[in-house]
matplotlib code that plots the C-alpha trace (Angstrom):
import matplotlib.pyplot as plt

x = [-177.0, -177.5, -173.8, -173.1, -175.5, -173.8, -170.4, -171.6, -173.0, -169.8, -167.9, -170.4, -170.0, -166.2, -166.2, -168.4, -166.1, -164.7, -161.1, -159.6, -156.5, -154.1, -152.7, -149.6, -150.0, -147.9, -148.3, -147.7, -146.2, -146.9, -145.0, -147.1, -145.6, -146.9, -144.9, -145.9, -143.8, -142.0, -144.0, -142.9, -145.4, -147.0, -148.9, -151.3, -151.5, -154.5, -153.8, -156.4, -156.0, -157.6, -158.3, -159.8, -158.7, -160.3, -161.7, -162.8, -160.0, -162.4, -164.0, -160.8, -160.1, -158.2, -154.6, -151.5, -149.0, -148.7, -149.1, -149.2, -149.5, -148.4, -147.6, -149.2, -148.4, -152.0, -154.0, -157.6, -158.7, -157.2, -154.2, -150.5, -148.7, -145.3, -144.1, -144.8, -147.2, -149.9, -153.6, -153.7, -152.5, -152.7, -153.7, -152.1, -154.3, -151.9, -153.4, -151.2, -151.0, -148.6, -148.6, -148.3, -145.0, -144.6, -144.0, -143.2, -144.5, -142.1, -141.9, -138.8, -137.9, -134.5, -135.7, -137.7, -135.3, -135.4, -132.6, -130.9, -132.2, -133.8, -136.7, -135.8, -135.5, -138.1, -140.7, -142.4, -144.4, -145.8, -148.4, -149.1, -152.7, -155.2, -159.0, -160.8, -163.7, -161.8, -163.1, -161.5, -164.2, -166.7, -169.9, -172.1, -172.1, -168.3, -166.8, -164.7, -161.1, -161.4, -158.8, -155.2, -153.1, -149.7, -147.8, -148.2, -145.3, -145.0, -145.4, -142.3, -140.4, -141.2, -137.7, -135.5, -132.5, -130.8, -130.8, -133.2, -136.9, -139.9, -142.0, -145.7, -146.7, -145.2, -147.5, -148.0, -146.3, -149.5, -149.1, -152.8, -153.6, -154.5, -155.4, -153.1, -153.2, -150.3, -150.9, -148.4, -148.4, -146.3, -147.8, -147.9, -148.4, -151.4, -154.6, -153.2, -150.2, -147.8, -145.5, -147.0, -144.4, -141.2, -138.3, -140.5, -138.8, -140.9, -140.2, -139.2, -140.6, -137.2, -136.9, -135.7, -138.6, -138.9, -140.5, -139.5, -140.0, -139.0, -140.2, -141.9, -141.3, -143.8, -142.4, -143.1, -140.5, -140.7, -139.1]
y = [106.8, 103.5, 103.2, 103.8, 100.9, 98.6, 99.5, 98.8, 95.5, 94.6, 95.5, 93.5, 90.4, 90.7, 90.9, 87.8, 85.5, 82.8, 82.2, 78.7, 78.8, 75.9, 74.8, 72.7, 69.3, 66.7, 63.0, 61.2, 57.8, 55.6, 52.4, 49.4, 46.4, 43.1, 40.3, 36.6, 34.8, 31.6, 28.8, 25.3, 22.4, 22.4, 19.8, 19.8, 16.8, 15.6, 12.7, 10.1, 7.4, 4.1, 1.1, -1.7, -3.5, -2.1, 0.9, 3.8, 6.3, 9.3, 7.8, 7.9, 10.2, 13.4, 13.2, 15.3, 12.6, 8.9, 7.5, 3.7, 3.3, 0.2, -2.6, -6.0, -9.6, -10.8, -11.1, -9.7, -13.3, -14.3, -16.1, -15.4, -13.2, -14.0, -10.4, -6.9, -4.9, -2.2, -2.7, 1.1, 2.5, 5.9, 7.3, 10.6, 12.3, 14.3, 17.2, 18.4, 21.8, 21.5, 25.1, 23.4, 21.6, 17.9, 16.6, 13.7, 13.2, 11.4, 10.1, 9.7, 8.6, 8.2, 5.6, 4.8, 4.8, 4.7, 5.8, 2.4, 0.7, 1.0, -0.8, -3.1, -0.8, -2.8, -3.0, 0.4, 0.3, 2.7, 1.8, 4.4, 4.4, 6.3, 6.5, 7.8, 8.7, 11.2, 14.7, 18.1, 19.1, 17.2, 18.4, 15.7, 17.4, 17.8, 16.1, 12.9, 13.2, 10.2, 7.9, 8.3, 9.8, 9.4, 6.5, 5.2, 4.1, 0.6, -0.6, -0.9, 0.3, 3.8, 3.9, 5.1, 6.4, 9.8, 11.2, 8.7, 8.5, 6.4, 7.5, 8.0, 9.3, 10.6, 12.9, 12.8, 15.5, 17.7, 17.7, 17.7, 18.2, 15.0, 13.6, 10.7, 8.4, 7.0, 4.4, 4.0, 0.9, -1.3, -4.5, -8.2, -11.0, -10.2, -12.2, -14.8, -15.5, -13.9, -11.1, -7.6, -6.6, -7.8, -7.4, -7.0, -7.5, -8.2, -6.6, -9.6, -10.3, -9.9, -6.3, -3.9, -2.3, 1.5, 4.4, 4.5, 7.7, 9.3, 11.7, 11.1, 13.8, 14.0, 16.3, 17.3, 18.1, 19.3, 16.8]
z = [73.5, 71.6, 71.0, 74.7, 75.7, 73.3, 74.7, 78.3, 77.2, 75.6, 78.8, 80.9, 78.7, 78.9, 82.6, 83.0, 81.2, 83.7, 84.0, 84.7, 86.7, 86.3, 89.6, 90.1, 91.8, 93.6, 94.4, 97.7, 98.1, 101.2, 101.7, 102.8, 104.6, 106.0, 107.4, 107.5, 110.1, 109.4, 111.0, 111.9, 112.4, 115.8, 117.9, 120.8, 123.1, 125.2, 127.5, 128.6, 131.3, 130.4, 132.7, 130.6, 127.5, 124.3, 126.1, 123.8, 124.5, 124.4, 127.6, 129.6, 132.4, 131.6, 132.8, 132.9, 133.9, 133.1, 136.6, 136.2, 140.0, 141.8, 139.4, 139.8, 138.8, 139.1, 135.9, 135.9, 135.3, 138.6, 137.2, 137.6, 135.1, 136.3, 135.5, 136.8, 134.7, 134.9, 134.0, 133.5, 130.3, 128.5, 125.2, 123.9, 121.3, 119.2, 117.1, 114.3, 112.7, 109.7, 108.3, 105.0, 105.7, 105.6, 109.2, 111.4, 114.9, 117.3, 120.8, 122.9, 126.5, 128.1, 130.5, 133.7, 136.7, 140.5, 142.8, 142.4, 139.3, 135.8, 134.2, 131.2, 128.2, 126.2, 129.0, 128.4, 125.2, 122.6, 120.1, 117.4, 116.2, 114.0, 113.9, 110.8, 113.1, 115.2, 115.0, 115.6, 118.1, 120.2, 118.5, 116.9, 113.5, 113.3, 110.3, 110.9, 109.7, 107.3, 105.9, 107.0, 104.2, 105.8, 107.4, 110.9, 113.1, 114.4, 118.0, 120.1, 123.0, 124.2, 125.8, 123.0, 124.8, 124.5, 121.0, 119.4, 118.9, 117.9, 115.0, 115.7, 112.3, 109.0, 107.0, 103.3, 101.2, 101.2, 105.0, 106.0, 109.7, 111.5, 114.9, 115.9, 118.9, 120.8, 123.4, 126.3, 128.5, 130.8, 129.4, 130.2, 127.7, 125.4, 125.4, 123.0, 125.2, 122.7, 123.6, 123.1, 120.5, 118.9, 121.4, 124.4, 127.8, 130.8, 134.2, 136.2, 139.7, 141.2, 139.9, 142.6, 144.5, 144.4, 142.6, 138.9, 136.8, 133.6, 130.9, 127.6, 124.9, 122.0, 119.3, 115.7, 113.1, 109.5, 107.1]

ax = plt.figure().add_subplot(projection="3d")
ax.plot(x, y, z, "-o")
ax.set_aspect("equal")
plt.show()
């Protein structure tokens, strides 16, 4: 009887031993893709209409067109200018987004014409400008953009003719985003009696009457 019990125990022990089954396995491969598009420098333009000399451009009225209105030959001091001009002028705030590429901001205009005549090609002026205090939003705690790192264009005629342009701003190689200003005017002699810029041509008082119009293009190009 004792031998039988030992045999049963042995059988019990043997049947309680666990078996490990080796399973075959396979891997899965999933391709992952992500595309970064090719960007070119971009700009956004906000136009302000100004009515007094030295006016803070941010206080100007929002505008969508440069309407200089009816030109005058009377100075605000009551004197005679002897030329046609507009006391109204405009500031284009140009906000750049470089996407890391060195860029140049440009202005061009084919001319200002009526049905029968054209204004002198040097009578419509652009003055590039930069303010270190300009901010990317209007909140009081926004950081000012600081010292200009690139190169500003020079004042001159905004009428460039077909296929040409006037430089507003050339960025530094690092291509930081900046806020530029471009003032557009139909000027008279400045306060010192000198011409507003080299090569300036006044609109003479015998200029043909009519409504003159044209288009200004403000563009940005990678360089």
